[in-house]
Every structure is written in structure tokens, then in C-alpha cells.
C-alpha positions as CSV (number, residue, x, y, z in Angstrom):
1,M,7.0,-20.4,4.6
2,A,6.9,-18.4,7.9
3,I,9.9,-16.7,9.4
4,T,9.5,-16.2,13.2
5,K,11.2,-13.9,15.6
6,I,10.6,-13.4,19.4
7,K,11.5,-10.3,21.4
8,S,11.1,-9.5,25.1
9,R,10.0,-6.2,26.6
10,N,10.6,-4.9,30.1
11,S,8.3,-1.9,29.7
12,N,5.5,-0.3,27.6
13,L,3.2,-3.3,27.5
14,K,0.3,-1.1,26.4
15,Q,2.4,0.3,23.6
16,A,3.1,-3.2,22.3
17,I,-0.6,-4.2,22.5
18,D,-1.7,-1.0,20.7
19,Y,0.9,-1.5,17.9
20,A,-0.2,-5.1,17.3
21,L,-3.9,-4.1,17.2
22,N,-3.4,-0.9,15.1
23,G,-6.5,-0.5,12.9
24,D,-4.5,1.2,10.1
25,K,-2.4,-2.0,9.8
26,T,-5.0,-4.7,10.5
27,D,-7.7,-3.6,8.0
28,D,-9.7,-1.6,10.5
29,C,-9.1,-4.2,13.3
30,I,-10.8,-7.0,11.2
31,L,-7.5,-9.0,11.3
32,T,-7.2,-9.2,15.1
33,Y,-7.8,-11.8,17.8
34,R,-7.7,-11.9,21.6
35,H,-6.7,-15.0,23.6
36,N,-7.9,-15.2,27.2
37,C,-8.6,-11.4,27.3
38,D,-11.4,-9.1,26.2
39,P,-11.4,-6.3,23.6
40,D,-10.5,-2.8,25.0
41,F,-9.4,-4.4,28.3
42,E,-6.3,-6.4,27.2
43,H,-3.7,-4.3,29.0
44,Q,-5.7,-4.0,32.3
45,Q,-6.5,-7.7,32.4
46,M,-2.8,-8.6,31.8
47,M,-1.8,-6.2,34.6
48,D,-4.4,-7.8,36.9
49,I,-2.8,-11.2,36.4
50,K,0.6,-9.7,37.2
51,A,-0.7,-8.1,40.4
52,Q,-2.5,-11.3,41.4
53,F,0.8,-13.2,41.5
54,N,2.8,-10.2,42.6
55,K,4.9,-10.2,39.4
56,T,4.5,-6.6,38.1
57,K,8.2,-6.0,37.8
58,G,10.8,-7.2,35.3
59,R,9.8,-8.8,32.0
60,Q,6.4,-7.5,31.0
61,C,5.6,-9.3,27.7
62,Y,7.0,-11.1,24.7
63,H,6.5,-10.1,21.1
64,I,6.5,-12.8,18.4
65,I,6.5,-11.8,14.7
66,Q,5.5,-14.3,12.1
67,S,6.3,-13.1,8.5
68,F,5.3,-14.7,5.2
69,A,6.8,-14.3,1.8
70,V,5.2,-11.9,-0.6
71,G,2.1,-13.4,-2.3
72,E,2.4,-16.7,-0.5
73,V,-0.5,-16.3,2.0
74,T,-3.8,-14.3,2.4
75,P,-4.3,-12.1,5.4
76,E,-7.1,-14.4,6.7
77,L,-4.9,-17.5,6.5
78,A,-2.0,-15.7,8.2
79,L,-4.4,-14.8,11.1
80,E,-5.7,-18.3,11.3
81,I,-2.2,-19.7,11.5
82,A,-1.3,-17.2,14.3
83,K,-4.5,-18.2,16.2
84,E,-3.7,-21.9,16.0
85,F,-0.1,-21.2,17.1
86,V,-1.3,-19.2,20.2
87,Q,-3.9,-21.8,21.1
88,E,-1.2,-24.6,21.0
89,H,1.9,-22.9,22.3
90,L,0.3,-20.4,24.8
91,P,-3.0,-22.0,26.0
92,D,-2.7,-20.4,29.5
93,Y,-1.3,-17.0,28.6
94,Q,-3.1,-13.8,27.7
95,A,-2.3,-12.8,24.1
96,V,-3.4,-10.5,21.3
97,I,-2.8,-11.0,17.6
98,G,-2.7,-8.5,14.8
99,T,-2.1,-9.5,11.2
100,H,-0.5,-6.4,9.5
101,V,-1.1,-5.8,5.8
102,D,0.5,-2.4,5.5
103,K,3.7,-3.7,4.0
104,G,4.6,-5.7,0.9
105,H,4.6,-8.9,3.0
106,I,1.9,-10.1,5.3
107,H,3.0,-10.6,8.9
108,S,1.4,-11.3,12.3
109,H,2.3,-9.7,15.6
110,I,1.6,-11.8,18.7
111,V,2.0,-10.0,22.0
112,F,1.5,-12.1,25.1
113,N,1.7,-11.6,28.9
114,S,4.9,-12.9,30.5
115,V,3.0,-14.4,33.4
116,N,1.0,-17.6,33.1
117,M,-2.6,-16.9,34.2
118,E,-3.0,-20.4,35.7
119,T,0.3,-21.1,37.5
120,G,1.7,-17.6,37.9
121,E,5.0,-18.7,36.4
122,K,6.9,-16.5,34.0
123,Y,7.5,-17.5,30.4
124,H,11.0,-18.7,29.8
125,S,12.6,-17.9,26.4
126,S,15.8,-19.5,25.1
127,Y,17.3,-20.6,21.9
128,R,16.4,-24.2,22.6
129,N,12.8,-23.2,23.4
130,Y,12.7,-21.2,20.2
131,Y,13.8,-24.0,17.9
132,R,12.0,-26.9,19.7
133,Q,8.7,-25.1,20.2
134,I,8.1,-21.8,18.4
135,R,9.9,-22.7,15.2
136,T,8.7,-26.3,15.2
137,I,5.0,-25.5,15.8
138,S,5.1,-22.6,13.2
139,D,6.6,-24.9,10.5
140,R,4.1,-27.7,11.2
141,L,1.1,-25.3,10.9
142,C,2.5,-23.9,7.7
143,R,2.8,-27.4,6.2
144,E,-0.8,-28.3,7.4
145,H,-2.1,-25.2,5.5
146,G,-0.2,-26.0,2.3
147,L,2.7,-23.6,2.8
148,S,6.4,-24.4,2.4
149,V,8.9,-24.3,5.3
150,I,12.6,-23.7,5.8
151,V,14.4,-27.0,6.4
152,N,17.9,-25.4,7.0
153,G,17.5,-21.8,7.8
154,T,20.3,-19.2,7.9
155,P,20.4,-16.7,10.7
156,T,19.9,-13.1,9.7
157,K,20.8,-9.9,11.5
158,T,18.1,-7.7,12.8
159,M,17.7,-3.9,13.2
160,S,17.1,-2.1,16.5
161,Y,13.5,-1.8,17.8
162,I,13.6,2.0,17.5
163,E,14.8,1.8,13.9
164,W,12.1,-0.8,13.1
165,L,9.4,1.3,14.8
166,R,10.4,4.4,12.8
167,L,10.4,2.4,9.6
168,S,7.0,0.9,10.4
169,K,5.7,4.5,10.7
170,K,7.4,5.4,7.4
171,Q,9.6,7.9,9.2
172,P,13.2,8.5,8.1
173,T,16.0,7.0,10.1
174,F,19.7,8.0,10.1
175,R,20.5,4.7,8.4
176,S,18.1,5.3,5.5
177,M,19.3,8.9,5.1
178,L,23.0,7.8,5.2
179,E,22.3,5.0,2.6
180,A,20.7,7.6,0.3
181,D,23.6,10.0,0.7
182,L,26.1,7.2,0.1
183,Q,24.4,6.2,-3.1
184,T,24.4,9.8,-4.3
185,A,28.1,10.2,-3.5
186,M,29.1,6.8,-5.0
187,T,27.2,7.7,-8.2
188,D,28.8,11.2,-8.6
189,A,32.4,10.4,-7.5
190,V,35.2,9.9,-9.9
191,D,37.5,8.2,-7.4
192,F,37.6,7.2,-3.8
193,G,39.1,10.5,-2.7
194,N,36.5,12.5,-4.5
195,F,33.9,10.3,-2.8
196,L,35.2,11.2,0.7
197,M,35.2,14.8,-0.2
198,L,31.6,14.6,-1.4
199,M,30.6,12.9,1.9
200,E,32.3,15.7,3.9
201,H,30.5,18.3,1.9
202,M,27.2,16.6,2.9
203,G,28.2,17.1,6.5
204,Y,29.6,13.7,7.4
205,E,32.8,12.7,9.3
206,V,34.6,9.6,8.1
207,K,36.3,7.0,10.3
208,H,38.7,4.6,8.6
209,G,39.4,1.2,9.9
210,Q,38.4,-2.4,9.3
211,N,34.9,-1.1,8.5
212,I,34.5,2.5,7.2
213,G,32.1,4.5,9.3
214,F,30.2,7.8,8.9
215,R,28.5,10.2,11.2
216,L,27.0,13.7,10.9
217,R,28.9,16.4,12.7
218,G,27.6,16.5,16.3
219,Q,26.6,12.9,16.5
220,E,28.2,10.6,19.1
221,R,28.5,7.3,17.2
222,F,29.7,6.3,13.7
223,Q,27.4,4.1,11.6
224,K,29.2,1.2,9.8
225,L,26.8,0.1,7.1
226,G,29.4,-2.3,5.7
227,R,28.8,-4.7,8.5
228,R,25.4,-5.6,7.0
229,N,25.8,-4.6,3.3
230,P,29.1,-5.4,1.6
231,Q,28.3,-2.6,-0.9
232,Y,29.1,0.0,1.8
233,T,32.5,-1.4,2.8
234,E,35.5,0.4,1.5
235,D,36.1,-2.3,-1.1
236,G,32.5,-2.2,-2.2
237,I,32.5,1.6,-2.5
238,R,35.7,1.5,-4.6
239,A,34.2,-1.2,-6.8
240,T,31.1,0.8,-7.4
241,I,33.1,3.9,-8.4
242,E,35.3,1.9,-10.8
243,G,32.1,0.4,-12.2
244,N,30.8,3.9,-13.0
245,W,33.7,4.5,-15.3
246,V,33.4,1.1,-16.9
247,E,29.7,1.9,-17.7
248,V,30.7,5.3,-19.1
249,E,33.4,3.7,-21.4
250,Q,30.9,1.1,-22.6
251,G,28.3,3.9,-23.3
252,R,25.8,2.6,-20.8
253,K,26.1,5.7,-18.6
254,S,26.3,9.4,-19.3
255,V,29.4,11.4,-18.2
256,T,27.2,14.3,-17.1
257,I,25.0,13.9,-14.1
258,Q,21.3,14.1,-14.8
259,R,19.6,16.6,-12.5
260,P,15.9,17.2,-12.3
261,P,14.7,20.2,-14.4
262,Y,14.0,23.5,-12.8
263,V,10.3,24.0,-12.0
264,P,9.3,27.6,-11.6
265,Y,7.1,28.7,-8.7
266,Q,3.4,28.3,-9.4
267,K,0.8,30.2,-7.5
268,R,-1.6,28.1,-5.4
269,P,-5.1,27.7,-6.7
270,K,-8.0,29.3,-4.9
271,Y,-9.8,26.6,-3.0
272,K,-13.6,26.3,-2.7
273,G,-16.1,24.2,-0.7
274,F,-14.6,21.4,1.4
275,L,-11.1,22.3,0.4
276,A,-11.5,25.9,1.5
277,L,-12.9,24.8,4.8
278,Y,-10.0,22.4,5.5
279,V,-7.4,25.1,4.5
280,H,-9.0,27.5,6.9
281,Y,-9.1,24.9,9.7
282,L,-5.6,23.7,9.2
283,Y,-4.4,27.3,9.3
284,V,-6.2,27.9,12.6
285,L,-4.8,24.7,14.1
286,G,-1.3,25.6,13.0
287,K,-1.5,29.0,14.5
288,I,-2.9,27.8,17.8
289,E,-0.4,25.0,18.0
290,K,2.5,27.5,18.0
291,Q,1.1,29.2,21.1
292,Q,2.2,27.5,24.4
293,Y,-1.0,28.5,26.3
294,P,-3.7,29.3,23.8
295,P,-6.6,31.3,25.4
296,K,-10.1,30.0,25.6
297,M,-9.3,26.7,23.8
298,T,-12.0,24.1,24.1
299,P,-11.2,20.4,24.9
300,T,-12.5,19.5,21.5
301,L,-10.1,21.9,19.8
302,K,-7.2,20.5,21.9
303,A,-8.0,17.0,20.7
304,S,-8.2,18.4,17.1
305,I,-4.7,19.9,17.4
306,M,-3.3,16.5,18.4
307,E,-4.8,15.1,15.2
308,F,-3.4,17.8,12.9
309,E,-1.8,15.3,10.5
310,R,-5.1,13.4,10.1
311,Y,-6.9,16.5,8.9
312,R,-4.0,17.3,6.6
313,D,-4.3,13.8,5.0
314,Q,-8.0,14.4,4.6
315,F,-7.3,17.7,2.8
316,A,-4.8,16.0,0.5
317,F,-7.4,13.3,-0.3
318,L,-10.0,16.0,-1.2
319,R,-7.5,17.9,-3.4
320,D,-6.2,14.7,-5.2
321,H,-9.8,13.6,-6.0
322,N,-11.0,17.2,-6.7
323,I,-13.9,16.9,-4.3
324,T,-15.4,20.3,-3.2
325,T,-19.0,19.7,-2.5
326,K,-21.2,17.2,-0.6
327,E,-22.8,16.1,-3.8
328,E,-19.4,15.3,-5.4
329,M,-18.5,13.3,-2.3
330,G,-21.7,11.3,-2.5
331,V,-21.0,10.4,-6.2
332,F,-17.5,9.4,-5.4
333,M,-18.6,7.2,-2.5
334,V,-21.2,5.4,-4.6
335,S,-18.6,4.7,-7.3
336,T,-16.1,3.5,-4.6
337,E,-18.7,1.1,-3.1
338,E,-19.4,-0.4,-6.5
339,T,-15.7,-0.9,-7.0
340,L,-15.5,-2.6,-3.6
341,A,-18.4,-4.9,-4.4
342,K,-16.7,-6.0,-7.7
343,Q,-13.4,-6.6,-5.9
344,I,-15.0,-8.8,-3.2
345,K,-16.8,-10.8,-5.9
346,H,-13.6,-11.3,-7.7
347,R,-11.9,-12.4,-4.5
348,T,-14.7,-14.9,-3.8
349,I,-14.1,-16.5,-7.2
350,L,-10.4,-16.8,-6.6
351,N,-11.0,-18.4,-3.1
352,V,-13.3,-21.0,-4.7
353,Q,-10.6,-21.8,-7.2
354,K,-8.0,-22.1,-4.4
355,K,-10.3,-24.3,-2.4
356,G,-10.7,-26.6,-5.3
357,R,-6.9,-27.0,-5.6
358,A,-6.2,-27.0,-1.8
359,G,-5.2,-30.7,-1.7
360,L,-2.8,-30.5,-4.7
361,F,-1.3,-27.2,-3.4
362,A,-0.7,-28.8,0.0
363,A,1.0,-31.8,-1.7
364,L,3.1,-29.4,-3.8
365,A,4.3,-27.7,-0.7
366,D,5.1,-31.0,1.0
367,V,7.1,-32.2,-2.0
368,E,9.1,-29.0,-1.9
369,S,9.8,-28.7,1.8
370,L,10.0,-32.4,2.9
371,A,12.3,-33.7,0.2
372,P,15.4,-33.7,2.5
373,A,13.5,-35.8,5.0
374,Q,14.1,-39.0,2.9
375,T,17.7,-39.0,3.8
376,L,17.5,-37.9,7.5
377,Q,17.0,-40.2,10.5
378,G,14.2,-39.5,12.9
379,M,12.0,-38.0,10.2
380,E,10.1,-41.1,9.0
381,Q,6.7,-39.5,9.4
382,E,7.8,-36.5,7.2
383,A,9.3,-38.9,4.6
384,E,6.0,-40.8,4.4
385,R,4.1,-37.5,3.9
386,Y,6.5,-36.7,1.1
387,R,5.8,-40.0,-0.6
388,Q,2.1,-39.5,-0.3
389,A,2.3,-36.0,-1.7
390,V,4.3,-37.3,-4.7
391,A,1.7,-40.1,-5.3
392,L,-1.1,-37.5,-5.2
393,L,0.6,-35.2,-7.7
394,E,1.3,-38.1,-10.1
395,S,-2.3,-39.3,-9.9
396,S,-3.7,-35.9,-10.7
397,G,-2.3,-36.0,-14.2
398,I,-1.3,-32.3,-14.0
399,P,2.4,-31.5,-14.7
400,T,4.2,-30.2,-11.6
401,E,5.5,-27.1,-13.4
402,Q,1.9,-26.2,-14.6
403,L,0.6,-26.7,-11.1
404,T,3.3,-24.6,-9.6
405,Q,2.6,-21.7,-12.0
406,E,-1.1,-22.0,-11.3
407,K,-0.5,-21.8,-7.6
408,Q,1.9,-18.9,-7.9
409,S,-0.5,-17.0,-10.2
410,L,-3.5,-17.7,-7.9
411,Y,-1.7,-16.6,-4.8
412,S,-0.4,-13.5,-6.5
413,Q,-3.9,-12.6,-7.7
414,L,-5.3,-13.1,-4.2
415,A,-2.6,-10.9,-2.7
416,D,-3.2,-8.2,-5.3
417,I,-7.0,-8.2,-4.8
418,N,-6.7,-8.2,-1.0
419,R,-4.4,-5.2,-1.3
420,D,-6.9,-3.5,-3.6
421,I,-9.8,-4.2,-1.2
422,R,-7.8,-2.8,1.7
423,E,-7.1,0.4,-0.2
424,T,-10.7,0.7,-1.3
425,R,-11.9,0.3,2.3
426,K,-9.4,2.9,3.4
427,T,-10.8,5.3,0.8
428,L,-14.4,4.7,2.0
429,A,-13.3,5.2,5.6
430,M,-11.6,8.5,4.6
431,C,-14.8,9.6,2.9
432,K,-17.0,8.8,6.0
433,A,-14.5,10.5,8.3
434,I,-14.7,13.7,6.2
435,E,-18.5,13.6,6.2
436,E,-18.5,13.3,10.0
437,N,-15.8,15.9,10.5
438,T,-17.1,18.6,8.2
439,P,-20.0,19.8,10.5
440,R,-17.8,19.8,13.5
441,I,-15.1,21.8,11.8
442,Q,-17.7,24.3,10.8
443,R,-18.9,24.6,14.4
444,E,-15.3,24.9,15.7
445,L,-14.5,27.7,13.2
446,Q,-17.7,29.5,14.1
447,Q,-16.8,29.3,17.8
448,I,-13.3,30.6,17.1
449,E,-14.7,33.5,15.1
450,T,-17.2,34.3,17.8
451,E,-14.6,34.3,20.5
452,R,-12.3,36.5,18.3
453,E,-15.1,39.0,17.7
454,V,-15.9,39.1,21.5
455,K,-12.2,39.7,22.3
456,N,-11.9,42.4,19.7
457,H,-15.0,44.1,21.0
458,D,-13.7,44.1,24.5
459,N,-10.4,45.5,23.3
460,R,-12.2,48.4,21.6
461,R,-14.2,49.2,24.7
462,R,-11.0,49.5,26.7
């Protein structure tokens, strides 16, 4: 089952392309594909088509998101479905595809030029076009690959692009922070008045009305979370607070609030080897970053300052794995490569098992998704596929429940092993990056120390 959404963008075409092809989300750019454009030149070639037809203004691109349920599909299959979708629905448009695996569910981002490269006409998006083409093609491709589809979907509300972008970068949003504060206040409150007082003590202003709203002092707009989640309406909040007392009376909840125990301050350990080198370099970068115009700063060092967080992540990696020397790094990499080889071998075995059951799994999906077609007019072809799928399952001699459990287990194992492989590859990439960066960090620090000594010497001569 794939859930599809389409968004339009009037600016930042390059930003959309870079997000779709982000190597951190696409398994080091392995799960990417270009349609009618070349790698590293996607943005320029799309802009060339716009300039050729004098349509550089207005709608710049469209962004389709194709999401799958957790454990239902492998990253490779999700990318294949997105490729087939683009080749069928957008044959004369330039497009890029990135299948993202950084979240719990696998999803593909399709960013395509708004201008047709053959006719020069702009793509027209409407509700009718969505249901008759995008949704229809996506559902058919899912069925062809043995996945289920939604026969009668229910529309869902979406979040703003800025909020979605911050969440994708694992950055806090006002909504997420407000939800956390609401949960804390709802848990601690003894009644609704006490809840309002706790929210005010946290710095929020409250607006009463049909939907209760909250905003931090100084903000312009109130957030009304109850519009999306009934738990955060006034009735929902009151019910939660009353439920707290019911749980206390039944002995399922303590009257006292459990707080984390006090942890006394602990002196930082003295770092050695790689860890000491990174601590020194991060300190230098942090000091230089605070200066508006640092003197005698090389272009290389400027680029390093822009990548401060990356070095900080590398330091945390070394600290967590207790790696201080080059020899320890070598031993760790060998062990990680052996783990990766075992994981890939395990995935190959699972894929062979999946291939052997591909026909039955496809029939199982057809039976589940096409059952309503028997009673609907105009869906004779789907009804015939349903009957063929039922006949195939009956002839296999395997109970449907057993086959369903086998499919679910196999897909779950594939999803888990793919996630483990991605994490192992990220670990190896981190090790290689540290090996490449260490000599350069040493040179940069030596250059900084030399420049500092020269400056001190000049000051003494004056």
C-alpha cells in the first residue's frame, strides 16, 4: 500500500532536488534515480529547459511523496515502483527520485520540472488529475508488485512544509515542544484550573473558545492542537486529568510525581589520541566561530567551521566506541566489515525466500485489496484478478493465515536487516571519514599554532 501526496513549489528548485537526493537519507545516494537529466547537473538542466521555453517564472517544480507502511516494502522495491511511476506518468519531464530510509517507514521523493521538455507546456495539477492519474497509477504498480492498495481512502490533514522540514532534520518544532509541555501539565494537574496554572508557569498564554489555544509570551499566533488531536481539546484535557485520579484510586498510578534522581557533577575524563585531537580542534573551531572576522583564516578552515557539527558527531562516535588510536580504528573497521558481510548474506537468503513466494504473496495482496471489486460495476478486470488469486491460493494448499504470517514475518525481517545494513554502512563511512580527516586536522592545528607563535613573536618585538 502506497500513500501519495503532491505539492507544488514556486521557488527553491535546487533545495527540493538536494533534499530528495540527500545521501544521508538515500543510503549514500544508492537509492536514487534521474529521469531525463544527468547526475550533478539536474538543477541546471531543468533551468535550461525553462529558459528554452521562456518559462522561468511561476511554478518551478512539483514534489510527489510516495510512502509505504512499515515493513511492507524493501528500499529497492520502493525505488523500482517510483521509477516505473515516473516513466509512465512523466515520460517527457525531467525528474529525480530519492528513496529515503531514515525514518521508520520507507518513502520516495519525486521532484520533477514543471515544464515539459518536449512541448514546453507546464504540468497541470488538480484533484481530478491526482485521483485519475497519480493515485491510479501508483495503486496499479503496487498491485503488480504484490502490495495492497487502499480501495476507499480517508483524507488526512497534513503539516506545513516548514514543520515537516524541521521534523525531517530531527529539529524541535513549536508544536512538538507544546505537545510535550501539555503532556507534562496534564499528568501533574489535579484539576483543569491547576492545569491552566501549570501552563502559565511554563510561559504560555491560554485562549479559550471553541478550540483552546496556547502560545508562548511574545508569539503572534495561538496553536490549537485540538483541531488535529482530540486529546488536546478542552474536553480531552479534562478527561485525561479525571483519568489520572481514577488510576490513582485503582492503585495503577502513584500520587507522588516521579522525578529523575539527582546526578552529581562528574569531572570529564582526560582524553588521549584521536579524542584529544578532536577536542582540541572543536575548541579551536568554536573559538574562531565566535569572531566575526577571524584573522588569517584559510579557506579550508572556513569550510571546516561550516561543518562543525559533523566533527562533533565524529568525536561522539570515537568516544562512544572508545577508539583512541589508529590501530584500534583498524580493528573496529575489520569487525564492522565482517558484520556487514554477514548481514548482506542474510539479506540474500531472505530475498531468495521472498522470490520463491512472490506469486503467492501477490495473490494474497490481490485477495485483500480487490475483494470489493466483486460488487462494483466497471471493475470486471479487477474482479477476474481477484478470482484468479483465490484459485491460486486454494491450489497452493497453504492456509491463508499461515501464508499471511509468513509474508509479514519475511517482510519484517527484510526491513530489519536493511535497516541494520544501512546503519553498518553509516558506521563504516564514519570510520573512513575520520581516517581521512585526522591528517588534515593535524595540519590545520599545526598551521594555527604556527600563526599564533608568529603573532606572539611580532607582539613581543613591538
